[in-house]
C-alpha positions as CSV (number, residue, x, y, z in Angstrom):
1,M,9.7,101.8,90.9
2,L,13.4,102.2,91.5
3,V,15.5,99.3,90.5
4,L,19.1,99.9,91.5
5,G,21.7,98.8,88.9
6,N,19.4,99.6,86.1
7,Y,19.3,102.7,84.0
8,R,16.2,104.8,84.5
9,D,14.8,107.0,81.9
10,R,12.8,110.2,82.2
11,L,9.6,108.4,82.6
12,D,11.0,106.3,85.4
13,I,12.6,109.2,87.4
14,I,9.3,111.4,87.2
15,A,7.2,108.1,88.5
16,D,9.9,108.0,91.3
17,I,9.3,111.4,92.2
18,L,5.4,111.3,92.1
19,N,5.6,108.0,94.1
20,V,7.4,109.9,97.0
21,A,5.3,113.1,96.6
22,S,2.0,110.8,97.0
23,Q,3.0,110.9,100.7
24,A,3.3,114.7,100.7
25,A,7.3,115.0,100.9
26,K,9.9,117.6,101.5
27,K,12.4,118.3,98.8
28,T,15.2,116.4,100.6
29,Q,12.9,113.2,101.1
30,I,12.2,113.2,97.4
31,M,15.9,113.6,96.6
32,Y,16.9,110.7,98.9
33,Q,13.8,108.3,98.3
34,A,13.9,108.8,94.5
35,N,17.7,108.4,94.6
36,L,18.6,111.7,92.6
37,S,21.2,114.2,92.9
38,Y,20.3,117.7,93.9
39,K,20.9,119.2,90.4
40,V,18.8,116.5,88.6
41,L,16.1,116.8,91.3
42,Q,16.0,120.5,90.6
43,R,15.3,119.9,86.9
44,Y,12.6,117.3,87.4
45,L,10.7,119.3,90.2
46,A,10.3,122.0,87.8
47,E,9.2,119.9,85.1
48,V,6.6,118.1,87.2
49,L,5.5,121.3,88.8
50,G,5.2,122.9,85.3
51,A,3.0,119.9,84.0
52,S,0.8,120.2,87.1
53,L,1.8,116.6,88.2
54,V,2.5,118.0,91.8
55,T,1.8,121.1,93.8
56,F,4.0,122.8,96.5
57,E,2.2,123.7,99.7
58,D,4.1,127.0,101.0
59,S,2.4,126.4,104.6
60,D,4.4,123.0,105.1
61,Q,7.1,123.2,102.4
62,R,6.0,119.9,100.9
63,Y,5.3,118.5,97.5
64,K,2.0,116.9,97.1
65,L,0.7,114.8,94.1
66,T,-2.2,116.4,92.1
67,V,-5.0,114.3,90.3
68,K,-3.2,114.7,87.1
69,G,0.0,113.2,88.9
70,L,-2.2,110.2,90.1
71,E,-3.3,109.7,86.4
72,Y,0.4,109.8,85.5
73,L,1.4,107.1,87.9
74,S,-1.6,104.8,86.8
75,A,-0.6,105.2,83.1
76,Y,3.0,104.7,84.1
77,K,2.1,101.4,85.8
78,D,0.3,100.2,82.9
79,Y,3.3,101.2,80.5
80,A,6.0,99.5,82.9
81,R,3.8,96.4,82.8
82,S,3.6,96.3,79.1
83,S,7.2,97.3,78.8
84,K,8.4,94.5,81.0
85,S,6.2,92.0,79.0
86,M,7.6,93.2,75.6
87,E,11.0,92.9,76.9
88,K,10.5,89.5,78.0
89,H,9.0,88.5,74.5
90,L,11.9,90.3,72.8
91,N,14.6,88.4,75.0
92,N,12.8,85.1,74.0
93,F,12.9,86.0,70.5
94,S,16.8,86.9,70.7
95,T,17.3,83.6,72.5
96,K,15.6,81.8,69.7
97,K,17.6,83.6,67.1
98,K,20.7,82.8,68.7
99,I,19.7,79.1,68.7
100,L,19.1,79.2,64.8
101,E,22.3,81.2,64.2
102,T,24.4,78.4,66.3
103,L,22.5,75.7,64.2
104,C,23.5,77.5,60.7
105,P,26.6,79.7,61.4
106,A,26.9,82.7,58.9
107,K,30.6,81.7,58.1
108,E,29.0,78.5,56.3
109,F,27.1,80.6,53.8
110,V,28.7,81.1,50.3
111,S,27.6,84.4,48.8
112,I,26.3,84.3,45.4
113,T,25.3,86.8,42.8
114,A,21.6,87.6,41.9
115,D,22.2,86.1,38.5
116,E,23.4,82.7,40.1
117,A,20.4,83.1,42.5
118,I,17.9,83.1,39.6
119,N,19.6,79.9,38.1
120,V,19.5,78.1,41.3
């Protein structure tokens, strides 16, 4: 889900970590593949472990996705799809608003009082 150059929020970072952990990954693999600093990785690993989205296997020192983590990824994909669709619609509305504003610029409006508006 990583898109370079764009801001990632908490949900995006968690999804990136879970995607890497779905392949049974070591901490350094998660850090590099999810493009996180060590400090940020530590904080998020504690969070996803606490939420039971991943487990840590002592035997091979790897983080593995749980059933709950799989559910998170599925819900995240639906959310991301809806979010992109909503963003596209909002951009479309914004473009249409700009067109309307260029056709009738605000500087041409004359302000009137409430009393004047009633008499119009």
